[in-house]
Backbone as CSV, one residue per row, in Angstrom:
resi,resn,N_x,N_y,N_z,CA_x,CA_y,CA_z,C_x,C_y,C_z
1,MET,73.157,67.768,155.503,73.235,66.941,154.288,73.123,67.799,153.033
2,LYS,72.166,68.746,153.065,71.965,69.629,151.912,73.216,70.462,151.646
3,LYS,73.836,70.957,152.738,75.060,71.751,152.595,76.191,70.915,152.011
4,ASN,76.271,69.645,152.453,77.323,68.757,151.936,77.147,68.491,150.444
5,LEU,75.873,68.292,150.026,75.615,68.065,148.606,75.995,69.274,147.761
6,ILE,75.687,70.469,148.254,76.049,71.698,147.532,77.556,71.807,147.407
7,PHE,78.275,71.488,148.519,79.740,71.576,148.519,80.340,70.608,147.505
8,VAL,79.788,69.349,147.483,80.279,68.342,146.550,80.015,68.779,145.110
9,SER,78.837,69.356,144.876,78.489,69.815,143.529,79.455,70.893,143.054
10,ILE,79.789,71.815,143.966,80.730,72.879,143.623,82.089,72.301,143.272
11,LEU,82.541,71.290,144.044,83.822,70.653,143.780,83.820,69.986,142.394
12,VAL,82.715,69.307,142.071,82.621,68.631,140.777,82.717,69.640,139.637
13,ILE,81.999,70.774,139.789,82.038,71.818,138.761,83.446,72.367,138.612
14,CYS,84.129,72.620,139.731,85.489,73.162,139.688,86.446,72.217,138.978
15,PHE,86.352,70.897,139.362,87.252,69.931,138.713,86.959,69.821,137.219
16,THR,85.667,69.917,136.867,85.284,69.848,135.458,85.883,71.013,134.681
17,LEU,85.784,72.224,135.257,86.324,73.410,134.603,87.831,73.321,134.448
18,VAL,88.503,72.829,135.502,89.960,72.667,135.427,90.318,71.676,134.331
19,GLY,89.547,70.587,134.261,89.811,69.584,133.244,89.634,70.121,131.847
20,LEU,88.542,70.890,131.671,88.304,71.484,130.366,89.401,72.458,129.997
21,SER,89.839,73.230,130.998,90.917,74.185,130.750,92.186,73.474,130.357
22,GLY,92.479,72.366,131.034,93.681,71.610,130.723,93.633,71.037,129.327
23,CYS,92.421,70.568,128.923,92.293,70.012,127.583,92.497,71.076,126.525
24,SER,91.901,72.291,126.762,91.986,73.325,125.747,93.407,73.818,125.550
25,SER,94.234,73.711,126.614,95.594,74.224,126.512,96.466,73.363,125.599
26,THR,96.009,72.089,125.371,96.796,71.206,124.519,96.340,71.263,123.064
27,LYS,95.258,71.975,122.807,94.730,72.074,121.454,94.987,73.467,120.903
28,ALA,95.529,73.530,119.702,95.851,74.825,119.111,94.585,75.621,118.819
29,GLN,94.640,76.905,119.119,93.580,77.831,118.765,93.878,78.403,117.369
30,LYS,92.957,79.182,116.834,93.227,79.841,115.564,94.399,80.806,115.711
31,VAL,95.302,80.778,114.756,96.443,81.686,114.761,95.974,83.066,114.313
32,VAL,96.284,84.076,115.109,95.954,85.454,114.766,97.168,86.060,114.059
33,ILE,96.963,86.519,112.820,98.034,87.106,112.021,97.781,88.597,111.869
34,TYR,98.765,89.410,112.254,98.728,90.850,112.012,99.729,91.175,110.907
35,THR,99.337,92.033,109.973,100.224,92.348,108.855,100.081,93.797,108.417
36,ASN,101.167,94.359,107.901,101.134,95.678,107.276,101.235,95.561,105.756
37,ALA,101.118,94.347,105.241,101.385,94.088,103.822,100.308,94.683,102.921
38,ASP,100.687,94.960,101.669,99.743,95.406,100.656,98.759,94.280,100.326
39,VAL,97.690,94.658,99.611,96.649,93.700,99.248,97.227,92.516,98.485
40,GLU,98.135,92.793,97.537,98.694,91.712,96.722,99.462,90.703,97.578
41,ALA,100.187,91.197,98.563,100.950,90.309,99.441,100.019,89.510,100.345
42,VAL,98.983,90.154,100.854,98.005,89.460,101.698,97.348,88.328,100.909
43,GLN,96.974,88.604,99.673,96.346,87.577,98.841,97.278,86.399,98.605
44,ALA,98.553,86.673,98.388,99.534,85.601,98.176,99.691,84.748,99.431
45,MET,99.724,85.402,100.593,99.869,84.653,101.853,98.634,83.807,102.129
46,GLU,97.457,84.395,101.939,96.218,83.638,102.175,96.107,82.456,101.216
47,LYS,96.479,82.666,99.967,96.433,81.573,98.989,97.329,80.418,99.421
48,SER,98.543,80.734,99.876,99.476,79.675,100.283,98.951,78.906,101.494
49,LEU,98.373,79.600,102.449,97.848,78.943,103.655,96.611,78.112,103.333
50,ASN,95.717,78.676,102.534,94.483,77.953,102.206,94.767,76.697,101.388
51,THR,95.697,76.814,100.441,96.061,75.667,99.604,96.694,74.558,100.442
52,ALA,97.406,74.962,101.492,98.071,73.974,102.358,97.136,73.402,103.419
53,GLY,95.862,73.793,103.413,94.894,73.213,104.336,94.698,73.967,105.636
54,TYR,95.110,75.226,105.690,94.999,76.004,106.929,93.882,77.047,106.880
55,SER,92.937,76.920,105.950,91.951,77.983,105.718,91.111,78.307,106.950
56,ASP,90.840,77.318,107.785,90.005,77.544,108.963,90.833,77.619,110.250
57,LYS,92.147,77.838,110.096,93.015,77.796,111.276,93.692,79.132,111.575
58,TYR,93.269,80.188,110.889,93.876,81.492,111.145,92.867,82.618,110.929
59,VAL,93.176,83.761,111.550,92.438,85.002,111.325,93.477,86.066,110.995
60,LEU,93.303,86.758,109.879,94.297,87.750,109.453,93.694,89.149,109.532
61,LYS,94.458,90.076,110.090,94.016,91.470,110.207,95.111,92.386,109.683
62,SER,94.726,93.358,108.844,95.682,94.291,108.251,95.717,95.611,109.006
63,PHE,96.923,96.196,109.080,97.147,97.477,109.730,98.060,98.331,108.860
64,GLY,98.016,99.637,109.062,99.040,100.496,108.507,100.346,100.262,109.240
65,THR,101.458,100.570,108.579,102.771,100.313,109.174,102.948,101.029,110.508
66,SER,102.595,102.298,110.577,102.777,103.059,111.817,101.911,102.506,112.940
67,GLU,100.667,102.142,112.615,99.761,101.619,113.643,100.259,100.289,114.196
68,LEU,100.620,99.368,113.305,101.108,98.074,113.774,102.444,98.230,114.475
69,GLY,103.300,99.101,113.971,104.574,99.342,114.634,104.385,99.846,116.054
70,GLY,103.427,100.750,116.238,103.144,101.255,117.573,102.664,100.162,118.518
71,LYS,101.823,99.258,118.004,101.326,98.154,118.836,102.465,97.224,119.243
72,LEU,103.362,96.935,118.296,104.486,96.053,118.616,105.381,96.661,119.694
73,MET,105.661,97.944,119.566,106.547,98.606,120.522,105.902,98.728,121.900
74,LEU,104.602,98.990,121.942,103.922,99.232,123.219,103.459,97.944,123.898
75,GLU,102.947,96.996,123.125,102.310,95.820,123.711,103.246,94.637,123.878
76,GLY,104.300,94.571,123.086,105.212,93.435,123.196,104.491,92.117,122.979
77,ASP,104.859,91.085,123.751,104.233,89.773,123.555,102.805,89.695,124.097
78,LYS,102.300,90.798,124.660,100.898,90.859,125.088,99.983,91.175,123.906
79,ILE,100.552,91.475,122.767,99.777,91.725,121.565,98.950,90.487,121.236
80,GLN,97.792,90.664,120.648,96.907,89.530,120.376,97.486,88.586,119.328
81,ALA,98.301,89.101,118.452,98.801,88.302,117.335,99.738,87.185,117.788
82,ASN,99.652,86.054,117.072,100.616,84.955,117.221,101.699,85.026,116.143
83,LEU,101.332,85.619,115.009,102.213,85.676,113.846,102.077,87.063,113.230
84,ILE,103.223,87.673,112.875,103.161,88.994,112.254,104.008,89.019,110.978
85,THR,103.583,89.817,110.012,104.466,90.206,108.917,104.546,91.729,108.974
86,MET,105.772,92.239,108.893,105.969,93.652,109.208,107.312,94.118,108.653
87,SER,107.464,95.433,108.502,108.753,96.001,108.103,109.829,95.488,109.056
88,SER,110.929,95.003,108.491,111.954,94.324,109.295,112.523,95.210,110.398
89,PHE,112.674,96.522,110.114,113.259,97.391,111.126,112.368,97.497,112.351
90,TYR,111.052,97.390,112.175,110.142,97.393,113.323,110.278,96.098,114.121
91,ILE,110.469,94.980,113.428,110.664,93.716,114.137,111.947,93.765,114.948
92,ASP,113.022,94.273,114.353,114.288,94.413,115.073,114.118,95.274,116.321
93,SER,113.495,96.422,116.167,113.364,97.370,117.280,112.447,96.832,118.375
94,SER,111.342,96.193,118.002,110.428,95.664,119.021,111.028,94.466,119.742
95,GLN,111.859,93.688,119.056,112.562,92.598,119.732,113.582,93.149,120.728
96,LYS,114.289,94.181,120.315,115.283,94.786,121.202,114.623,95.336,122.461
97,LYS,113.453,95.929,122.296,112.761,96.520,123.437,112.028,95.483,124.280
98,ASN,111.371,94.508,123.631,110.436,93.638,124.337,110.810,92.155,124.375
99,ASN,111.835,91.744,123.625,112.213,90.331,123.562,110.972,89.458,123.358
100,MET,110.264,89.711,122.271,108.898,89.193,122.123,108.728,88.103,121.069
101,TYR,109.811,87.675,120.400,109.655,86.717,119.308,110.385,85.405,119.594
102,GLU,109.773,84.325,119.115,110.406,83.010,119.155,111.443,82.902,118.039
103,ASN,112.476,82.117,118.256,113.352,81.759,117.146,112.566,80.882,116.176
104,LEU,112.734,81.101,114.888,112.065,80.263,113.905,112.641,78.853,113.976
105,ASP,111.766,77.855,113.860,112.225,76.463,114.058,112.455,75.733,112.738
106,PHE,112.702,76.491,111.655,112.953,75.871,110.366,114.075,76.619,109.652
107,THR,114.698,75.952,108.689,115.766,76.559,107.903,115.166,77.409,106.795
108,THR,115.676,78.630,106.632,115.063,79.559,105.683,115.758,79.605,104.318
109,ASN,117.052,79.368,104.271,117.826,79.451,103.014,117.805,80.844,102.390
110,ALA,117.758,81.868,103.243,117.809,83.238,102.740,119.196,83.530,102.169
111,ILE,119.238,84.408,101.160,120.508,84.768,100.531,121.391,85.530,101.511
112,GLU,120.800,86.491,102.225,121.534,87.260,103.217,121.281,86.690,104.612
113,LYS,122.091,87.107,105.560,121.944,86.621,106.925,120.950,87.498,107.672
114,TYR,119.982,86.858,108.325,118.979,87.559,109.127,118.975,87.001,110.543
115,PRO,118.440,87.761,111.509,118.350,87.236,112.876,117.529,85.954,112.916
116,SER,117.726,85.159,113.948,117.064,83.858,114.046,115.563,83.967,114.274
117,PHE,115.067,85.166,114.632,113.651,85.308,114.978,112.791,85.864,113.848
118,TYR,113.371,86.146,112.687,112.540,86.514,111.540,113.244,86.189,110.235
119,THR,112.437,86.173,109.163,112.964,85.964,107.824,112.096,86.762,106.856
120,PRO,112.654,87.304,105.769,111.889,88.211,104.908,110.849,87.494,104.048
121,ILE,109.765,88.216,103.749,108.764,87.699,102.814,108.795,88.480,101.500
122,LEU,109.238,89.749,101.544,109.297,90.555,100.321,110.227,91.741,100.549
123,ALA,110.577,92.420,99.454,111.409,93.621,99.549,110.949,94.633,98.507
124,ASN,111.072,95.899,98.862,110.736,97.004,97.970,111.970,97.861,97.728
125,THR,112.136,98.316,96.490,113.292,99.128,96.102,112.816,100.442,95.487
126,GLY,113.496,101.530,95.818,113.105,102.843,95.328,113.811,103.250,94.051
127,SER,113.156,104.097,93.260,113.771,104.678,92.071,112.972,105.904,91.638
128,ILE,113.528,106.636,90.685,112.822,107.728,90.016,112.047,107.132,88.841
129,PHE,110.869,107.671,88.562,110.153,107.292,87.344,109.517,108.528,86.736
130,LEU,109.124,108.422,85.475,108.635,109.613,84.772,107.653,109.247,83.675
131,ASN,106.836,110.247,83.323,105.906,110.121,82.211,106.588,110.700,80.974
132,THR,106.898,109.856,80.010,107.687,110.300,78.855,106.944,111.339,78.007
133,GLN,105.628,111.233,77.938,104.848,112.198,77.156,104.896,113.577,77.791
134,VAL,104.697,113.637,79.102,104.718,114.921,79.806,106.116,115.528,79.758
135,MET,107.123,114.689,79.906,108.511,115.185,79.822,108.750,115.865,78.475
136,LYS,108.261,115.237,77.409,108.453,115.782,76.063,107.649,117.067,75.872
137,GLU,106.399,117.048,76.327,105.534,118.219,76.181,106.090,119.434,76.918
138,LYS,106.672,119.190,78.090,107.185,120.286,78.910,108.635,120.644,78.571
139,GLY,109.264,119.849,77.713,110.650,120.102,77.348,111.615,119.945,78.517
140,LEU,111.340,118.954,79.361,112.145,118.754,80.570,113.373,117.896,80.297
141,THR,114.422,118.150,81.045,115.651,117.363,80.956,115.466,116.046,81.700
142,MET,115.929,114.954,81.122,115.837,113.649,81.782,116.666,113.653,83.067
143,PRO,116.070,113.383,84.222,116.841,113.379,85.462,117.726,112.143,85.575
144,THR,118.859,112.318,86.219,119.737,111.180,86.507,119.925,110.997,88.014
145,SER,119.420,111.949,88.797,119.643,111.921,90.243,118.444,112.505,90.973
146,LEU,118.369,112.230,92.255,117.359,112.872,93.095,117.606,114.375,93.171
147,LYS,118.868,114.753,93.166,119.215,116.175,93.207,118.606,116.915,92.021
148,ASP,118.522,116.261,90.861,117.925,116.893,89.684,116.480,117.306,89.940
149,LEU,115.776,116.566,90.801,114.371,116.866,91.069,114.191,118.154,91.866
150,SER,115.314,118.709,92.331,115.249,119.980,93.069,115.396,121.180,92.146
151,LYS,115.632,120.937,90.846,115.826,122.033,89.899,114.515,122.783,89.651
152,ALA,114.649,124.074,89.351,113.482,124.939,89.164,112.591,124.483,88.015
153,GLU,113.179,123.831,86.995,112.379,123.426,85.839,111.301,122.408,86.197
154,TYR,111.467,121.748,87.346,110.498,120.723,87.752,109.434,121.254,88.713
155,LYS,109.383,122.553,88.922,108.451,123.111,89.901,107.007,122.753,89.539
156,GLY,106.309,122.161,90.504,104.930,121.746,90.304,104.770,120.456,89.535
157,LEU,105.875,119.801,89.202,105.828,118.620,88.333,106.438,117.377,88.977
158,VAL,106.608,117.413,90.310,107.225,116.299,91.041,106.252,115.755,92.078
159,SER,106.288,114.452,92.292,105.515,113.820,93.358,106.402,112.826,94.102
160,ILE,106.399,112.904,95.437,107.165,111.970,96.269,106.299,111.511,97.441
161,PRO,106.630,110.396,98.076,105.901,109.959,99.266,106.391,110.722,100.502
162,ASN,105.487,111.009,101.397,105.808,111.679,102.652,106.324,110.649,103.653
163,ILE,107.535,110.813,104.123,108.129,109.859,105.060,107.328,109.739,106.347
164,MET,106.552,110.769,106.684,105.785,110.739,107.924,104.614,109.764,107.868
165,SER,104.247,109.329,106.663,103.151,108.375,106.541,103.495,107.178,105.654
166,SER,104.641,107.217,105.000,105.004,106.141,104.071,106.470,105.764,104.226
167,SER,106.718,104.476,104.461,108.105,104.016,104.569,108.825,104.112,103.230
168,THR,108.082,104.172,102.118,108.714,104.358,100.809,109.466,105.679,100.761
169,GLY,108.906,106.703,101.422,109.583,107.992,101.484,110.922,107.908,102.191
170,TRP,111.077,106.933,103.073,112.340,106.766,103.792,113.448,106.347,102.841
171,LEU,113.116,105.598,101.791,114.125,105.163,100.828,114.798,106.371,100.176
172,MET,114.013,107.402,99.878,114.563,108.603,99.263,115.420,109.390,100.253
173,VAL,114.946,109.497,101.478,115.690,110.247,102.489,117.025,109.572,102.788
174,GLN,117.038,108.251,102.860,118.299,107.530,103.071,119.297,107.847,101.960
175,ALA,118.801,107.845,100.721,119.682,108.102,99.574,120.257,109.511,99.620
176,ILE,119.432,110.492,99.947,119.881,111.890,99.975,120.906,112.109,101.084
177,ILE,120.616,111.620,102.277,121.545,111.808,103.397,122.861,111.087,103.134
178,SER,122.785,109.880,102.596,124.008,109.105,102.333,124.914,109.813,101.330
179,GLN,124.329,110.405,100.296,125.105,111.000,99.222,125.601,112.410,99.555
180,TYR,124.761,113.204,100.233,125.062,114.628,100.385,125.250,115.078,101.831
181,GLY,124.991,114.199,102.798,125.058,114.632,104.190,123.810,115.429,104.556
182,GLU,123.699,115.773,105.833,122.465,116.402,106.298,122.383,117.878,105.932
183,THR,123.499,118.579,105.814,123.449,120.019,105.527,123.035,120.278,104.086
184,GLU,123.823,119.767,103.118,123.442,119.931,101.720,122.163,119.161,101.415
185,GLY,122.031,118.008,102.037,120.852,117.182,101.797,119.561,117.882,102.171
186,LYS,119.597,118.659,103.236,118.394,119.383,103.666,117.980,120.416,102.624
187,ASP,118.950,121.108,102.033,118.641,122.092,100.989,118.036,121.408,99.763
188,ILE,118.621,120.273,99.372,118.110,119.536,98.215,116.688,119.058,98.486
189,LEU,116.484,118.473,99.657,115.159,117.960,100.003,114.134,119.088,100.074
190,HIS,114.530,120.233,100.619,113.623,121.386,100.686,113.137,121.763,99.293
191,ASN,114.053,121.845,98.350,113.680,122.243,96.990,112.830,121.185,96.290
192,ILE,113.083,119.917,96.598,112.236,118.855,96.038,110.815,118.990,96.578
193,ILE,110.687,119.231,97.877,109.367,119.391,98.483,108.645,120.606,97.907
194,VAL,109.386,121.696,97.705,108.799,122.885,97.071,108.284,122.534,95.677
195,ASN,109.061,121.768,94.919,108.655,121.379,93.568,107.435,120.459,93.568
196,CYS,107.229,119.754,94.680,106.048,118.893,94.788,104.767,119.706,94.949
197,GLY,104.842,120.782,95.723,103.628,121.534,96.009,102.617,120.654,96.711
198,ALA,101.455,120.466,96.080,100.393,119.639,96.678,100.574,118.153,96.395
199,ASN,101.660,117.783,95.739,101.857,116.387,95.325,102.791,115.611,96.255
200,LEU,102.751,115.966,97.530,103.445,115.200,98.569,102.454,114.153,99.059
201,GLU,102.722,112.883,98.756,101.709,111.841,98.895,101.814,111.066,100.208
202,ALA,100.634,110.695,100.745,100.593,109.944,102.000,101.016,108.491,101.809
203,GLY,100.746,107.908,100.640,101.057,106.506,100.394,102.173,106.320,99.384
204,GLY,102.838,105.188,99.453,103.962,104.923,98.567,103.587,104.803,97.105
205,SER,102.319,104.451,96.812,101.885,104.327,95.420,101.319,105.632,94.867
206,GLY,101.193,106.645,95.704,100.653,107.919,95.254,101.417,108.543,94.097
207,PRO,102.758,108.620,94.169,103.514,109.244,93.076,103.342,108.558,91.723
208,ILE,103.385,107.224,91.673,103.253,106.543,90.379,101.863,106.778,89.797
209,GLU,100.858,106.887,90.655,99.502,107.155,90.169,99.420,108.543,89.542
210,LYS,100.086,109.529,90.151,100.097,110.886,89.599,100.874,110.928,88.279
211,VAL,101.973,110.186,88.212,102.789,110.163,86.995,102.041,109.450,85.866
212,ARG,101.346,108.370,86.174,100.619,107.620,85.151,99.617,108.499,84.396
213,VAL,98.879,109.317,85.138,97.823,110.121,84.511,98.347,111.453,83.985
214,GLY,99.656,111.703,84.174,100.254,112.927,83.653,99.991,114.153,84.499
215,GLU,99.538,113.950,85.726,99.316,115.094,86.614,100.644,115.736,87.005
216,VAL,101.694,114.908,87.080,103.064,115.397,87.259,103.937,114.686,86.229
217,ALA,105.142,115.180,86.055,106.044,114.586,85.060,106.922,113.496,85.644
218,VAL,107.312,113.664,86.901,108.322,112.786,87.487,107.998,112.522,88.948
219,GLY,108.405,111.351,89.432,108.143,111.004,90.830,109.196,110.073,91.376
220,PHE,109.077,109.807,92.664,109.931,108.813,93.318,109.022,107.819,94.015
221,GLY,109.364,106.533,93.877,108.565,105.510,94.546,109.142,104.136,94.313
222,LEU,108.263,103.150,94.190,108.692,101.758,94.092,109.066,101.406,92.652
223,ARG,110.271,100.934,92.496,110.837,100.681,91.166,110.013,99.689,90.367
224,HIS,109.571,98.601,91.009,108.897,97.544,90.259,107.589,98.021,89.637
225,GLN,106.951,99.024,90.244,105.703,99.538,89.671,105.968,100.218,88.328
226,ALA,107.058,100.988,88.266,107.406,101.663,87.007,107.846,100.658,85.952
227,VAL,108.584,99.634,86.358,109.009,98.594,85.411,107.790,97.917,84.799
228,GLN,106.823,97.551,85.642,105.608,96.899,85.151,104.851,97.798,84.182
229,ASP,104.775,99.086,84.499,104.073,100.021,83.626,104.745,100.129,82.267
230,LYS,106.054,100.226,82.264,106.782,100.346,81.000,106.607,99.088,80.160
231,VAL,106.725,97.927,80.774,106.572,96.663,80.050,105.165,96.533,79.457
232,SER,104.170,97.050,80.175,102.783,96.947,79.705,102.446,97.961,78.617
233,GLY,103.401,98.837,78.285,103.193,99.775,77.197,102.763,101.169,77.597
234,LYS,102.706,101.435,78.886,102.364,102.780,79.337,103.538,103.732,79.055
235,PRO,103.267,105.039,78.921,104.349,105.998,78.637,105.152,106.328,79.898
236,ILE,105.683,105.283,80.510,106.418,105.404,81.767,107.835,104.881,81.568
237,ASP,108.797,105.588,82.137,110.171,105.105,82.166,110.693,105.271,83.588
238,TYR,111.841,104.693,83.869,112.391,104.736,85.227,113.886,105.004,85.166
239,VAL,114.405,105.556,86.251,115.819,105.936,86.340,116.359,105.482,87.684
240,ASP,117.457,104.740,87.667,118.147,104.400,88.912,119.053,105.578,89.273
241,PRO,118.716,106.320,90.324,119.444,107.566,90.605,120.886,107.318,91.034
242,ILE,121.724,108.287,90.767,123.141,108.133,91.117,123.334,108.021,92.620
243,GLU,122.377,108.507,93.393,122.481,108.393,94.854,122.269,106.962,95.335
244,GLY,121.693,106.121,94.477,121.533,104.715,94.826,120.088,104.285,94.948
245,ASN,119.876,102.977,94.743,118.572,102.348,94.965,118.586,101.694,96.350
246,TYR,117.841,102.254,97.265,117.762,101.706,98.620,116.520,100.834,98.749
247,SER,116.574,99.838,99.637,115.483,98.872,99.769,115.071,98.682,101.222
248,LEU,113.832,98.239,101.394,113.309,97.841,102.695,112.691,96.455,102.559
249,THR,112.931,95.593,103.537,112.294,94.279,103.538,111.137,94.256,104.532
250,GLU,110.177,93.389,104.237,109.129,93.050,105.195,109.318,91.582,105.546
251,SER,109.173,91.278,106.834,109.525,89.942,107.306,108.406,89.320,108.132
252,ILE,108.589,88.040,108.433,107.612,87.299,109.221,108.257,86.839,110.524
253,ALA,107.489,86.900,111.627,108.000,86.517,112.940,106.876,85.907,113.777
254,VAL,107.251,85.004,114.668,106.304,84.320,115.562,106.422,84.931,116.954
255,VAL,105.286,85.374,117.500,105.264,86.027,118.813,105.305,84.978,119.918
256,LYS,106.087,85.255,120.962,106.155,84.357,122.119,104.810,84.322,122.844
257,LYS,104.299,83.122,123.075,103.052,82.928,123.803,103.177,81.701,124.705
258,SER,102.354,81.666,125.767,102.367,80.506,126.657,101.648,79.313,126.036
259,ASP,100.797,79.571,125.052,100.060,78.517,124.356,100.982,77.855,123.333
260,SER,101.645,76.786,123.745,102.660,76.156,122.900,102.066,75.522,121.643
261,ALA,100.834,75.006,121.730,100.228,74.356,120.565,99.948,75.377,119.464
262,THR,99.430,76.537,119.845,99.141,77.573,118.848,100.433,78.171,118.304
263,THR,101.437,78.288,119.171,102.737,78.790,118.718,103.346,77.839,117.694
264,LYS,103.218,76.550,117.920,103.717,75.552,116.966,102.990,75.691,115.624
265,LEU,101.677,75.916,115.679,100.899,76.095,114.464,101.336,77.371,113.730
266,ALA,101.641,78.413,114.485,102.130,79.662,113.882,103.464,79.441,113.183
267,GLN,104.329,78.633,113.770,105.604,78.298,113.133,105.369,77.581,111.799
268,GLU,104.419,76.656,111.775,104.108,75.940,110.544,103.639,76.915,109.456
269,MET,102.785,77.850,109.855,102.248,78.802,108.893,103.336,79.746,108.372
270,ALA,104.248,80.134,109.244,105.366,80.981,108.810,106.178,80.267,107.740
271,LYS,106.428,78.978,107.937,107.188,78.198,106.966,106.426,78.084,105.638
272,ILE,105.115,77.864,105.718,104.294,77.772,104.500,104.383,79.070,103.703
273,ILE,104.292,80.206,104.398,104.284,81.497,103.711,105.588,81.753,102.972
274,ILE,106.730,81.455,103.612,107.991,81.773,102.934,108.376,80.730,101.884
275,THR,107.787,79.541,101.961,108.123,78.527,100.956,107.096,78.468,99.830
276,LYS,105.826,78.665,100.160,104.762,78.501,99.164,104.248,79.817,98.587
277,ALA,104.329,80.908,99.355,103.814,82.187,98.853,104.839,82.947,98.027
278,ARG,106.105,82.592,98.145,107.156,83.356,97.468,106.990,83.365,95.941
279,GLY,106.444,82.307,95.383,106.252,82.268,93.939,105.381,83.411,93.450
280,ASP,104.327,83.724,94.192,103.463,84.848,93.842,104.061,86.172,94.295
281,LEU,104.673,86.176,95.469,105.224,87.422,96.002,106.330,87.984,95.115
282,ILE,107.176,87.112,94.602,108.306,87.603,93.806,107.844,88.155,92.451
283,LYS,106.650,87.758,92.006,106.098,88.326,90.776,105.701,89.793,90.991
284,THR,105.127,90.071,92.158,104.685,91.429,92.467,105.826,92.271,93.017
285,TYR,106.691,91.648,93.806,107.820,92.342,94.436,109.102,91.639,93.989
286,PRO,109.574,91.958,92.784,110.651,91.172,92.167,112.046,91.473,92.716
287,VAL,112.271,91.013,93.940,113.598,91.080,94.551,113.924,89.687,95.063
288,ALA,115.043,89.112,94.628,115.433,87.773,95.073,115.877,87.821,96.528
289,LEU,115.266,86.983,97.358,115.579,86.939,98.787,116.093,85.573,99.235
290,TYR,115.788,84.528,98.459,116.154,83.173,98.854,116.963,82.478,97.758
291,LYS,117.805,81.564,98.179,118.657,80.839,97.247,117.798,80.137,96.198
292,GLY,118.220,80.236,94.947,117.489,79.610,93.864,116.488,80.512,93.187
293,GLU,116.216,81.677,93.760,115.276,82.610,93.137,115.978,83.431,92.060
294,ASN,115.268,83.682,90.980,115.814,84.478,89.889,114.812,85.539,89.460
295,ILE,115.314,86.703,89.093,114.470,87.760,88.563,115.068,88.261,87.253
296,SER,114.257,88.916,86.452,114.732,89.411,85.166,115.710,90.556,85.361
297,ASN,116.523,90.800,84.346,117.476,91.910,84.410,116.770,93.254,84.562
298,LEU,115.559,93.372,84.013,114.793,94.609,84.148,114.546,94.963,85.607
299,ASN,114.376,93.938,86.429,114.047,94.159,87.835,115.272,94.209,88.745
300,LYS,116.443,94.231,88.154,117.665,94.348,88.946,118.144,95.802,88.906
301,PRO,118.022,96.539,90.011,118.478,97.935,90.012,119.974,98.017,89.762
302,SER,120.378,99.067,89.072,121.779,99.180,88.672,122.669,99.743,89.767
303,ASN,122.065,100.266,90.841,122.883,100.960,91.848,122.392,100.666,93.257
304,SER,122.272,99.381,93.584,121.771,98.995,94.909,122.716,99.440,96.013
305,LYS,122.150,100.014,97.065,122.954,100.463,98.200,122.211,100.201,99.511
306,LYS,122.979,100.201,100.605,122.411,100.074,101.945,122.862,101.254,102.791
307,PHE,121.993,101.695,103.677,122.358,102.791,104.556,123.470,102.343,105.495
308,SER,124.324,103.280,105.880,125.514,102.931,106.660,125.201,102.486,108.077
309,GLN,124.020,102.827,108.592,123.618,102.436,109.944,122.493,101.408,109.876
310,PRO,122.359,100.568,110.901,121.226,99.644,110.941,119.912,100.420,110.960
311,LEU,118.920,99.919,110.237,117.615,100.584,110.202,116.836,100.230,111.468
312,THR,116.429,101.259,112.194,115.684,101.087,113.437,114.565,102.113,113.496
313,VAL,113.653,101.918,114.440,112.583,102.896,114.659,113.181,104.236,115.062
314,GLU,114.242,104.187,115.851,114.888,105.425,116.300,115.506,106.179,115.120
315,LEU,116.141,105.448,114.190,116.720,106.095,113.011,115.622,106.670,112.123
316,LEU,114.524,105.948,111.989,113.395,106.457,111.206,112.907,107.779,111.792
317,GLN,112.772,107.848,113.114,112.307,109.084,113.735,113.286,110.229,113.484
318,LYS,114.566,109.923,113.543,115.578,110.936,113.264,115.430,111.474,111.840
319,HIS,115.171,110.594,110.893,115.027,110.998,109.504,113.686,111.693,109.254
320,ILE,112.671,111.346,110.031,111.402,112.084,109.964,111.619,113.525,110.423
321,ASP,112.388,113.686,111.498,112.704,115.035,111.994,113.498,115.829,110.947
322,PHE,114.418,115.140,110.272,115.195,115.769,109.194,114.268,116.222,108.075
323,PHE,113.320,115.390,107.716,112.363,115.729,106.662,111.535,116.942,107.068
324,LYS,111.039,116.940,108.303,110.237,118.078,108.779,111.022,119.366,108.728
325,SER,112.288,119.307,109.115,113.107,120.513,109.142,113.406,121.042,107.744
326,ALA,113.271,120.167,106.720,113.553,120.579,105.349,112.338,121.207,104.665
327,LYS,111.187,121.062,105.264,109.950,121.565,104.610,109.903,123.088,104.572
C-alpha cells in the first residue's frame, strides 16, 4: 500500500509539472534583445518600447559589432536573443549560414528593397571633416578627396578609424578600392595610415573627437557628426570626397525560436521600433530609410555610392586583409 501511494504521488507530481510546462509555453516570456547600436540609438529604441507599454517585457543587452557578429555566425538560432539590431551585412551573412531569422510579419514601407527577414533602423554615411582653425594655422590645402589625405603635407595631422575594430573604417576602404583598385589603392591607404601615426582610432567617433580638439587637422568618419558640429558653431567643416560617400545600415531581425508566443511578442516590438523610434533615430542618424521621411539638404551627401559587390562578412574580411597589407 505504501509503495502504491508513493507511485501515485510521483504520477501526480509528473502530471503537474507537465501541465505547468504546457501552460508556460503558451505565455510569452521576456523578449531578449541583442544590439550593437550606439547609446543614442539604444535610448531611442527603449523610449519607443516603454512608451508603447512594453517596459517590463524585454531585456536589452549591448555588444560590440565584432562580438555580436561572432555570436550570430557561431550560435545561429541557438543564440539567447529573440530580437537583434545589427549591421545589415552581418544579418545577411548569418542568415545565409544559419537560416536563423523569421520573416517579418508586418509591412515596412522602406524606400529600398530589403530581404523579408529584416528591415533597417538607421544608416551611417562616411565623409572627410576638418578643423578650420588648424587648417588655417598649418597653411594646409583644403582636401577634396581621400587621396589628398595621403599627401606629405598632412603627415601627423590625419585621423581615421581602424577597419579591424570599426565598421566606419570600412566605408573609407570601400571608397578607395572602388575608385583606385587594389594596387593603387593600397599605396594611397599606406600613405594615409603613415600620416595618421598614432591617430588610427579603434572607434568610429575617434577621428571627429581628435579633430574637434585640434589634435589633428583632418579626419574621416561619420558625416552627420561633422554636420552637427558645424551647425552648432564649432570650427568644423566637412567634405564629400570625390571617391564617394558610402553608407552602412543597421537593421532589426527576429530570431527563429520554438516559443511562438515570445516570437510573436518580438515581432510586435520590431514593428514598434521601426515605426515609433524612427522619429528620434533620424534626428541622430539623418538618412531617410522609409517612405515619407525627409531630411535637410545639409544631411544629404553630394556623392552617394554603393560598393559594386554585396556587403558580407567574407567581403569585410577581405578588406581587413587589404588594410593590413597596406600598413
